[in-house]
C-alpha positions as CSV (number, residue, x, y, z in Angstrom):
1,M,-25.9,-8.6,27.1
2,R,-24.0,-5.5,28.2
3,T,-20.8,-6.8,26.6
4,M,-22.6,-7.6,23.3
5,L,-24.1,-4.1,23.2
6,A,-20.7,-2.5,23.9
7,L,-19.1,-4.6,21.2
8,A,-21.8,-3.7,18.7
9,T,-21.4,0.0,19.6
10,L,-17.6,-0.2,19.1
11,L,-17.9,-2.0,15.8
12,A,-20.4,0.6,14.5
13,A,-18.0,3.4,15.4
14,T,-15.0,1.7,13.8
15,P,-14.5,2.8,10.2
16,A,-14.2,0.2,7.5
17,V,-10.6,-0.6,6.5
18,A,-10.0,0.8,3.0
19,D,-13.2,-0.7,1.7
20,D,-13.0,1.2,-1.5
21,G,-9.6,0.0,-2.5
22,C,-6.9,2.4,-3.6
23,I,-4.9,3.3,-6.7
24,A,-1.8,5.3,-7.4
25,D,-2.7,8.5,-9.4
26,Y,0.5,9.5,-11.1
27,E,-1.1,12.7,-12.4
28,S,-1.8,14.1,-8.9
29,V,1.2,12.1,-7.4
30,A,-1.1,10.6,-4.7
31,I,-2.7,7.4,-3.5
32,R,-6.4,7.8,-3.6
33,P,-9.6,5.6,-3.3
34,I,-10.6,3.7,-6.5
35,A,-13.1,5.7,-8.6
36,A,-15.8,4.2,-10.9
37,S,-13.9,5.6,-13.9
38,D,-10.7,3.6,-13.1
39,Q,-10.1,0.7,-15.5
40,A,-9.6,-2.8,-14.2
41,S,-6.5,-3.2,-16.3
42,T,-4.9,-0.3,-14.4
43,L,-5.8,-1.9,-11.1
44,S,-4.2,-5.2,-12.0
45,A,-1.1,-3.5,-13.5
46,Q,-0.4,-1.8,-10.2
47,S,-0.2,-5.1,-8.4
48,L,3.2,-6.5,-7.3
49,K,1.8,-9.9,-8.3
50,S,1.7,-8.7,-12.0
51,Y,5.5,-8.8,-12.4
52,E,8.0,-11.6,-12.1
53,W,10.2,-9.3,-10.0
54,G,7.5,-9.3,-7.4
55,D,8.1,-12.8,-6.4
56,G,9.6,-11.9,-3.0
57,R,13.1,-11.1,-4.1
58,D,15.0,-8.0,-3.0
59,L,14.0,-4.8,-4.7
60,Q,16.5,-2.2,-6.0
61,V,15.1,1.3,-5.5
62,G,17.6,3.8,-6.8
63,E,20.9,3.1,-5.1
64,H,19.3,1.2,-2.2
65,V,18.2,-2.4,-1.8
66,Y,15.0,-3.3,0.1
67,Q,14.0,-6.8,1.4
68,R,10.6,-8.2,2.0
69,F,9.5,-7.6,5.6
70,A,6.6,-9.3,7.4
71,L,3.2,-10.0,5.9
72,P,1.2,-7.7,3.6
73,R,-1.2,-5.2,5.3
74,V,-4.1,-3.1,4.4
75,L,-3.5,0.6,4.6
76,F,-5.7,3.7,4.1
77,P,-4.9,6.1,1.2
78,A,-4.7,9.0,3.7
79,E,-1.9,7.2,5.6
80,M,0.4,7.1,2.6
81,S,2.4,9.2,0.2
82,L,3.6,8.1,-3.2
83,Y,7.4,7.6,-3.1
84,G,8.0,6.1,-6.6
85,H,7.2,3.2,-8.8
86,M,8.8,0.3,-10.7
87,D,7.0,-0.4,-14.0
88,T,3.5,0.5,-12.9
89,V,3.6,-0.7,-9.3
90,P,3.6,2.1,-6.8
91,F,5.9,2.3,-3.8
92,V,4.6,4.4,-0.9
93,R,5.8,5.5,2.5
94,E,3.9,6.5,5.6
95,I,2.9,10.2,5.7
96,G,5.0,12.0,8.2
97,T,8.2,9.9,7.7
98,T,11.1,12.0,6.6
99,D,14.0,9.5,6.7
100,E,15.9,9.5,3.4
101,P,16.1,6.9,2.1
102,P,13.0,5.6,3.8
103,Y,13.6,2.7,6.2
104,M,10.3,1.1,5.2
105,L,8.5,1.2,1.8
106,Y,5.2,-0.4,1.0
107,V,4.6,-2.0,-2.4
108,M,1.0,-2.5,-3.6
109,T,0.0,-6.1,-3.9
110,D,-3.8,-5.7,-4.3
111,A,-5.5,-2.5,-5.3
112,L,-9.0,-3.7,-4.6
113,E,-8.1,-4.4,-0.9
114,C,-5.6,-1.5,-0.7
115,E,-3.0,-4.1,0.4
116,F,0.7,-3.4,0.5
117,Q,3.8,-5.6,1.1
118,P,6.3,-3.9,3.5
119,Y,9.9,-3.8,2.4
120,A,12.7,-2.7,4.8
121,L,16.0,-1.1,3.8
122,K,18.5,-3.9,3.7
123,G,21.4,-3.7,6.0
124,M,19.7,-1.5,8.6
């Protein structure tokens, strides 16, 4: 019983993981939670899955090539900063990273879940 109570207390204190989804706001140059005014077409257009180049192949970002790394993961908007985009799909990096070019970029795969596919700098 004590274990169940401790687990319930822990779960209640743990924040939900990006439960509002996220979107790249190119006007403010930020990743932010989805607002009621955001159009569904914008959300789907920001998905890596919306483009044929998003099928798992290497990505050319400026002069650098990135390769798919590990499984997609859910991130909080507050953990990311907008790095760039290809077509309408945002590339983000973790806040606080200063390496240039970034060793790891995250590419949005699902705005509703705030899910990103990690890509690592190839050859590193």
